[in-house]
C-alpha positions as CSV (number, residue, x, y, z in Angstrom):
1,X,-135.3,-32.7,27.0
2,X,-136.9,-30.2,24.5
3,X,-140.0,-28.5,25.7
4,X,-143.2,-28.7,23.8
5,X,-144.6,-25.7,21.9
6,X,-147.4,-24.2,24.0
7,X,-150.6,-23.4,22.1
8,X,-153.4,-22.2,24.4
9,X,-156.5,-20.0,24.4
10,X,-154.4,-16.8,23.9
11,X,-152.1,-18.1,21.2
12,X,-148.7,-19.6,21.0
13,X,-145.5,-19.5,23.1
14,X,-142.2,-21.3,22.7
15,X,-138.4,-21.3,22.8
16,X,-136.9,-19.7,19.8
17,X,-134.9,-22.2,17.7
18,X,-136.0,-25.1,19.9
19,X,-139.7,-25.5,19.3
20,X,-140.6,-22.2,17.7
21,X,-139.4,-21.6,14.1
22,X,-140.1,-19.2,11.3
23,X,-142.1,-21.8,9.5
24,X,-144.2,-22.3,12.6
25,X,-145.2,-18.6,12.6
26,X,-146.0,-18.6,8.9
27,X,-148.3,-21.6,9.3
28,X,-149.9,-20.1,12.4
29,X,-150.5,-16.8,10.6
30,X,-152.0,-18.6,7.6
31,X,-154.3,-20.6,9.9
32,X,-155.5,-17.4,11.6
33,X,-155.9,-15.7,8.2
34,X,-157.9,-18.7,6.8
35,X,-160.1,-18.6,9.9
36,X,-160.8,-14.9,9.5
37,X,-161.7,-15.3,5.9
38,X,-164.1,-18.1,6.7
39,X,-165.7,-15.9,9.4
40,X,-166.3,-13.1,6.8
41,X,-169.3,-14.4,5.0
42,X,-169.5,-11.5,2.6
43,X,-166.0,-11.8,1.2
44,X,-166.5,-8.3,-0.3
45,X,-163.2,-7.1,1.0
46,X,-160.0,-8.7,2.2
47,X,-159.9,-8.9,6.0
48,X,-157.3,-6.7,7.7
49,X,-155.0,-7.6,10.6
50,X,-152.8,-5.3,12.7
51,X,-149.5,-6.8,13.7
52,X,-147.4,-5.4,16.5
53,X,-144.4,-6.8,18.5
54,X,-142.5,-6.3,21.6
55,X,-138.7,-5.6,21.4
56,X,-137.2,-9.1,21.5
57,X,-134.5,-9.6,19.0
58,X,-136.5,-12.5,17.4
59,X,-139.5,-10.2,17.1
60,X,-138.8,-8.9,13.6
61,X,-138.4,-12.4,12.3
62,X,-141.6,-13.7,13.7
63,X,-143.6,-10.6,12.9
64,X,-142.4,-10.9,9.2
65,X,-143.2,-14.6,9.2
66,X,-146.7,-14.1,10.6
67,X,-147.3,-11.3,8.1
68,X,-146.2,-13.6,5.3
69,X,-148.6,-16.3,6.4
70,X,-151.5,-13.8,6.8
71,X,-150.8,-12.3,3.3
72,X,-150.6,-15.8,1.7
73,X,-154.1,-16.5,3.1
74,X,-155.4,-13.3,1.5
75,X,-155.2,-10.9,4.5
76,X,-154.2,-7.3,4.4
77,X,-151.5,-6.6,7.1
78,X,-150.9,-3.4,8.9
79,X,-147.4,-3.5,10.5
80,X,-147.4,-1.4,13.7
81,X,-143.8,-2.2,14.6
82,X,-142.7,-2.2,18.2
83,X,-145.6,-1.3,20.5
84,X,-147.4,-2.5,23.6
85,X,-150.0,-5.2,23.5
86,X,-152.8,-2.8,24.6
87,X,-151.8,-0.4,21.8
88,X,-152.3,-3.2,19.2
89,X,-155.8,-3.8,20.6
90,X,-156.5,-0.1,20.4
91,X,-155.2,0.3,16.9
92,X,-157.0,-2.6,15.4
93,X,-160.3,-1.2,16.7
94,X,-159.4,2.3,15.5
95,X,-158.5,1.0,12.0
96,X,-161.5,-1.3,11.7
97,X,-159.4,-4.5,11.5
98,X,-160.9,-7.9,11.7
99,X,-158.1,-9.2,13.9
100,X,-154.8,-8.5,15.5
101,X,-151.5,-10.3,16.3
102,X,-149.0,-9.4,19.0
103,X,-145.5,-11.0,18.8
104,X,-144.7,-11.3,22.4
105,X,-143.8,-13.7,25.2
106,X,-145.0,-11.2,27.8
107,X,-142.9,-11.5,31.0
108,X,-141.0,-14.6,29.9
109,X,-137.2,-14.5,29.5
110,X,-135.5,-13.5,26.2
111,X,-135.2,-17.1,25.0
112,X,-139.0,-17.2,24.5
113,X,-141.3,-15.6,22.0
114,X,-145.0,-16.0,21.3
115,X,-147.9,-15.1,19.0
116,X,-151.0,-13.7,20.7
117,X,-154.2,-13.5,18.6
118,X,-156.9,-10.8,19.0
119,X,-160.3,-10.6,17.3
120,X,-162.0,-7.4,16.1
121,X,-163.0,-6.4,19.6
122,X,-159.4,-6.4,20.7
123,X,-159.9,-9.5,22.9
124,X,-158.4,-12.9,22.6
125,X,-160.7,-15.5,20.9
126,X,-163.0,-17.3,23.3
127,X,-162.1,-20.9,23.9
128,X,-164.3,-22.5,21.2
129,X,-162.9,-20.2,18.5
130,X,-159.3,-20.5,19.9
131,X,-159.7,-24.3,19.6
132,X,-160.8,-24.0,16.0
133,X,-157.7,-21.9,15.1
134,X,-155.5,-24.3,17.0
135,X,-156.9,-27.4,15.2
136,X,-156.6,-25.7,11.9
137,X,-153.0,-25.0,12.5
138,X,-152.2,-28.5,13.8
139,X,-154.1,-30.1,10.9
140,X,-152.7,-27.7,8.4
141,X,-156.1,-26.9,7.0
142,X,-155.0,-23.7,5.3
143,X,-156.4,-22.0,2.2
144,X,-153.7,-20.2,0.3
145,X,-154.8,-17.7,-2.3
146,X,-153.4,-17.0,-5.8
147,X,-151.1,-14.2,-6.7
148,X,-153.7,-11.6,-7.4
149,X,-155.5,-12.2,-4.1
150,X,-152.4,-12.1,-1.8
151,X,-152.6,-9.5,0.9
152,X,-150.2,-6.6,1.1
153,X,-148.2,-5.3,4.1
154,X,-148.1,-1.6,4.9
155,X,-146.8,0.3,7.9
156,X,-148.7,2.6,10.3
157,X,-146.8,4.9,12.7
158,X,-149.8,6.4,14.6
159,X,-149.7,3.9,17.4
160,X,-147.8,5.7,20.2
161,X,-149.7,9.0,19.7
162,X,-153.1,7.3,19.5
163,X,-152.5,5.2,22.7
164,X,-151.3,8.1,24.7
165,X,-154.1,10.4,23.6
166,X,-156.7,7.8,24.5
167,X,-155.3,7.3,28.0
168,X,-155.1,11.1,28.5
169,X,-158.8,11.3,27.7
170,X,-159.8,9.4,30.8
171,X,-157.9,11.6,33.3
172,X,-157.5,15.3,34.0
173,X,-153.9,16.1,32.7
174,X,-154.0,19.6,34.1
175,X,-154.8,18.6,37.6
176,X,-152.0,16.0,37.5
177,X,-149.5,18.4,35.9
178,X,-150.0,20.9,38.7
179,X,-148.5,18.5,41.1
180,X,-145.2,18.3,39.1
181,X,-144.6,14.7,40.2
182,X,-141.2,13.0,39.5
183,X,-141.6,9.5,38.2
184,X,-139.0,6.8,37.6
185,X,-140.1,4.5,34.7
186,X,-138.4,1.1,34.2
187,X,-139.6,-0.5,30.9
188,X,-137.1,-3.4,31.1
189,X,-136.0,-2.6,27.5
190,X,-139.4,-3.8,26.3
191,X,-142.0,-2.2,24.1
192,X,-143.5,0.2,26.6
193,X,-140.8,2.8,27.0
194,X,-141.8,5.3,24.3
195,X,-145.5,5.1,25.2
196,X,-144.9,5.3,28.9
197,X,-142.5,8.2,28.7
198,X,-144.8,10.1,26.3
199,X,-147.7,9.6,28.7
200,X,-145.9,10.7,31.8
201,X,-144.4,13.8,30.2
202,X,-147.9,14.7,28.9
203,X,-149.0,14.5,32.6
204,X,-146.4,17.0,33.6
205,X,-144.1,14.5,35.2
206,X,-140.3,14.8,35.4
207,X,-139.4,11.4,34.0
208,X,-136.4,9.5,35.1
209,X,-136.0,6.7,32.6
210,X,-134.5,3.3,33.2
211,X,-134.1,0.7,30.4
212,X,-136.4,2.6,28.1
213,X,-134.6,1.7,24.9
214,X,-136.5,-1.1,23.1
215,X,-133.5,-3.4,22.6
216,X,-135.2,-6.5,23.9
217,X,-132.0,-7.3,25.8
218,X,-133.6,-7.1,29.2
219,X,-131.6,-5.3,31.8
220,X,-133.1,-7.6,34.5
221,X,-135.6,-10.5,34.6
222,X,-138.5,-8.9,32.9
223,X,-141.4,-9.9,35.2
224,X,-142.3,-6.8,37.3
225,X,-142.1,-8.5,40.7
226,X,-140.1,-7.5,43.8
227,X,-137.0,-9.6,43.3
228,X,-136.4,-8.2,39.8
229,X,-136.8,-4.5,40.7
230,X,-134.2,-3.6,43.2
231,X,-132.5,-1.2,40.9
232,X,-135.8,0.7,40.4
233,X,-136.4,0.8,44.1
234,X,-132.9,2.2,44.6
235,X,-133.3,4.8,41.9
236,X,-136.6,6.1,43.3
237,X,-135.0,6.5,46.7
238,X,-131.8,8.0,45.3
239,X,-133.5,10.6,43.2
240,X,-136.3,11.6,45.6
241,X,-138.9,10.6,43.1
242,X,-142.6,10.5,44.1
243,X,-143.2,7.2,42.5
244,X,-141.7,4.4,40.4
245,X,-143.4,2.4,37.7
246,X,-142.2,-0.9,36.2
247,X,-143.6,-2.3,33.0
248,X,-143.3,-5.8,31.6
249,X,-142.0,-6.4,28.1
250,X,-145.3,-6.0,26.3
251,X,-146.5,-3.2,28.7
252,X,-149.8,-4.7,29.7
253,X,-148.8,-4.9,33.4
254,X,-147.4,-2.3,35.8
255,X,-146.0,-2.5,39.3
256,X,-145.5,0.4,41.7
257,X,-142.7,1.6,44.0
258,X,-143.4,4.3,46.6
259,X,-141.1,7.3,47.3
260,X,-139.2,5.5,50.0
261,X,-138.1,2.9,47.4
262,X,-140.5,0.3,48.7
263,X,-142.0,-2.1,46.2
264,X,-145.7,-2.2,47.2
265,X,-146.7,-5.1,45.1
266,X,-148.5,-5.6,41.8
267,X,-151.9,-5.9,43.5
268,X,-152.0,-2.2,44.3
269,X,-152.1,-1.2,40.6
270,X,-155.6,-2.4,40.3
271,X,-156.6,-1.4,43.8
272,X,-155.6,2.3,43.1
273,X,-157.5,2.3,39.8
274,X,-160.5,0.9,41.6
275,X,-160.3,3.5,44.4
276,X,-160.3,6.3,41.9
277,X,-163.2,5.0,39.8
278,X,-165.3,4.2,42.9
279,X,-164.5,7.7,44.4
280,X,-165.9,9.3,41.2
281,X,-168.8,6.8,40.6
282,X,-169.9,5.2,43.9
283,X,-172.2,2.2,43.6
284,X,-170.7,0.8,40.4
285,X,-169.3,-2.6,39.5
286,X,-165.8,-3.9,39.0
287,X,-164.5,-7.3,37.8
288,X,-161.4,-9.2,38.8
289,X,-160.2,-12.8,38.5
290,X,-160.3,-15.4,41.3
291,X,-156.6,-14.9,42.1
292,X,-156.9,-11.1,42.8
293,X,-156.6,-9.6,46.2
294,X,-159.7,-8.8,48.4
295,X,-158.6,-5.2,48.4
296,X,-160.8,-4.5,45.4
297,X,-163.8,-6.0,47.3
298,X,-163.1,-3.8,50.3
299,X,-162.8,-0.7,48.1
300,X,-166.0,-1.5,46.2
301,X,-168.0,-2.3,49.4
302,X,-166.9,1.0,50.9
303,X,-168.4,2.8,47.9
304,X,-171.6,0.8,47.9
305,X,-170.4,-1.2,44.9
306,X,-169.7,-4.8,44.0
307,X,-167.1,-7.0,42.4
308,X,-167.7,-9.8,39.8
309,X,-165.2,-12.6,40.1
310,X,-164.1,-14.5,37.0
311,X,-161.8,-17.4,36.1
312,X,-158.1,-16.4,35.6
313,X,-157.5,-14.9,32.2
314,X,-157.8,-11.4,30.7
315,X,-160.5,-12.4,28.2
316,X,-162.7,-13.7,31.1
317,X,-162.4,-10.4,33.0
318,X,-162.9,-8.3,29.8
319,X,-166.1,-10.2,28.9
320,X,-167.5,-9.8,32.4
321,X,-166.7,-6.1,32.2
322,X,-168.4,-5.6,28.9
323,X,-171.5,-7.6,29.9
324,X,-171.9,-5.7,33.2
325,X,-170.6,-2.3,32.1
326,X,-168.0,-2.3,34.8
327,X,-166.2,0.8,35.9
328,X,-162.8,-0.9,36.2
329,X,-161.4,-4.4,36.1
330,X,-158.2,-6.4,35.8
331,X,-156.0,-9.0,37.4
332,X,-153.8,-8.9,40.4
333,X,-150.6,-9.2,38.4
334,X,-150.6,-5.4,37.7
335,X,-153.0,-5.7,34.8
336,X,-155.6,-2.8,34.8
337,X,-158.5,-2.7,32.3
338,X,-160.6,0.4,31.7
339,X,-163.1,0.0,28.9
340,X,-162.9,3.7,28.1
341,X,-159.5,2.8,26.6
342,X,-160.0,-0.8,25.7
343,X,-160.7,-4.3,26.9
344,X,-157.1,-5.2,27.4
345,X,-154.8,-4.9,30.4
346,X,-152.9,-1.6,30.0
347,X,-149.9,-0.3,32.0
348,X,-150.5,3.2,30.8
349,X,-154.0,3.1,32.2
350,X,-152.6,1.9,35.5
351,X,-150.0,4.7,35.6
352,X,-152.5,7.5,34.7
353,X,-155.2,6.4,37.1
354,X,-152.7,6.1,40.0
355,X,-151.4,9.6,39.3
356,X,-154.9,10.9,39.1
357,X,-155.7,9.3,42.5
358,X,-152.7,10.9,44.0
359,X,-153.6,14.3,42.6
360,X,-157.3,14.0,43.7
361,X,-156.5,13.0,47.2
362,X,-153.2,14.9,47.8
363,X,-151.8,11.6,49.2
364,X,-148.6,9.8,48.5
365,X,-148.4,6.2,47.4
366,X,-147.5,5.1,50.9
367,X,-150.5,7.1,52.3
368,X,-152.8,5.4,49.9
369,X,-151.4,2.0,50.8
370,X,-152.1,2.7,54.5
371,X,-155.6,3.8,53.7
372,X,-156.4,0.6,51.8
373,X,-154.6,-1.6,54.3
374,X,-152.3,-4.4,53.6
375,X,-153.0,-8.1,53.2
376,X,-150.5,-10.9,53.5
377,X,-150.5,-12.7,50.1
378,X,-148.3,-15.7,49.2
379,X,-148.0,-17.0,45.6
380,X,-146.4,-20.5,45.3
381,X,-146.6,-23.6,43.1
382,X,-146.1,-27.3,43.5
383,X,-145.3,-30.1,41.0
384,X,-148.6,-31.8,40.2
385,X,-150.1,-33.9,37.4
386,X,-153.9,-34.0,37.0
387,X,-154.4,-36.8,39.5
388,X,-152.2,-35.2,42.2
389,X,-153.8,-31.8,41.5
390,X,-157.3,-33.1,42.1
391,X,-156.1,-34.8,45.3
392,X,-154.6,-31.6,46.6
393,X,-157.9,-29.8,45.9
394,X,-160.0,-32.4,47.6
395,X,-157.7,-32.5,50.7
396,X,-157.7,-28.8,51.0
397,X,-161.5,-28.6,50.8
398,X,-161.7,-31.2,53.6
399,X,-159.2,-29.1,55.7
400,X,-161.4,-26.0,55.5
401,X,-165.0,-27.3,55.6
402,X,-166.3,-23.9,56.6
403,X,-165.1,-22.3,53.4
404,X,-167.3,-21.0,50.6
405,X,-166.2,-22.7,47.4
406,X,-165.9,-21.5,43.8
407,X,-164.9,-24.3,41.4
408,X,-165.1,-22.5,38.1
409,X,-161.2,-22.3,37.8
410,X,-159.6,-24.9,40.1
411,X,-161.0,-24.2,43.5
412,X,-161.2,-21.0,45.5
413,X,-162.0,-21.3,49.2
414,X,-163.2,-18.1,50.9
415,X,-163.2,-17.8,54.7
416,X,-163.7,-14.8,57.1
417,X,-159.9,-14.6,57.7
418,X,-158.7,-15.1,54.1
419,X,-158.9,-17.1,50.9
420,X,-157.0,-19.8,49.0
421,X,-157.1,-20.3,45.3
422,X,-155.7,-23.6,43.9
423,X,-155.6,-24.1,40.1
424,X,-153.6,-26.2,37.6
425,X,-151.4,-24.3,35.2
426,X,-152.4,-24.2,31.5
427,X,-148.8,-24.4,30.4
428,X,-146.9,-26.6,33.0
429,X,-147.5,-29.7,35.0
430,X,-147.8,-27.7,38.2
431,X,-150.4,-26.4,40.6
432,X,-150.5,-22.7,41.4
433,X,-151.5,-21.8,44.9
434,X,-152.3,-18.2,46.0
435,X,-153.6,-17.4,49.5
436,X,-154.3,-14.1,51.2
437,X,-155.1,-13.0,54.8
438,X,-154.8,-9.8,56.8
439,X,-153.3,-11.7,59.7
440,X,-149.7,-13.0,59.3
441,X,-150.4,-15.8,61.7
442,X,-153.2,-17.0,59.5
443,X,-150.8,-16.8,56.5
444,X,-148.5,-19.2,58.4
445,X,-151.4,-21.5,59.1
446,X,-152.4,-21.6,55.5
447,X,-148.8,-22.2,54.4
448,X,-148.2,-25.1,56.8
449,X,-151.6,-26.6,56.0
450,X,-151.0,-26.5,52.2
451,X,-147.5,-27.9,52.5
452,X,-148.9,-30.8,54.5
453,X,-151.7,-31.4,52.0
454,X,-149.2,-31.5,49.1
455,X,-146.9,-34.0,50.9
456,X,-149.9,-36.2,51.6
457,X,-151.1,-36.0,48.0
458,X,-147.7,-37.0,46.8
459,X,-147.7,-40.1,49.1
460,X,-151.3,-41.3,49.2
């Protein structure tokens, strides 16, 4: 059975040749272009949109198609070529663009591609505007311009240099360079290899590259989680490197491996960044989504600071950060946001801040993990339509009556010994469940309780 094309708050994602075609991308680009022209009340100049892509073989096709749709709607297009998602956000702000488009399916397998939309602030459109663009696309309410008003496409090759320089500006390259760290970088043949290598070299690291070529033929499953990174772990141990970094295909996430070859988990990328920022500016504020580890709360509290929790989604976290002038923010999937660089998750930011923390403290990754402490976190999912999903939530609430509830995004239940977050997927008929505790016995209790709840909800 053919899957449906997914069109959500952050754009479009689909299977190339099955539900996502060149004409789909042209129409989506034209819908976004028409939207931008209507938002520009002055109409004095043509709006400009920066377009970048990850390295998937289908990327050139869809970037060209989106650019054609934008130009046909009277939009000037700046083609950034292969680059990371955060670099597109940075460039569009640097160039004064009215919008941005990233051709990427993030960590999804090679069969997928997608179209991510950004507004002039570098953030995905908020839900009401995203719905306007989606409806315009579905209803084909497009305004095509005449020959003289068509937009032009031009290239810009500043992206890598600008991104690296911006990230270098938030750390002390000299202090990091003195340590002469050896870092293994696995870019999964995605878009982040050139930017990641350039950054690490500028920080004085001896870089051992893995899968840095942007072929888009991923050397392993591209999501930077433990089961996909055994080769990176082995390489770190084999070479005696100080640290290993793994990027996802569009380089907005980073996971870390310590010098023993141990994958420490995506959650520590944000935790390390928060530790550095709160060390330097105690008493500040951070932001993280409801599915992110309590480590960031512990770090903030230890520095007299606080954490604002948001629904899942980069745009929600970025908006909270901007509103509250947060020191740091992000999501527990390895996505770190530092507003000094931009309001987008950025693997280069995660790498630079981690190395700065190591240099400042003189500690290894393993030492820093021990200092923060480990939580037991389990991420799982269950088949569930809306009715069953609600039943699971209600039964779980009844099972933990002492919990403090947050129902802004599914339901998060906070207890002294841990927390559980249950939410429906925006893209699949499943329910995602994440729970965390410092005590493995409590993790087993949570697991067994949730499995019982799900069985009972399936057979009411």
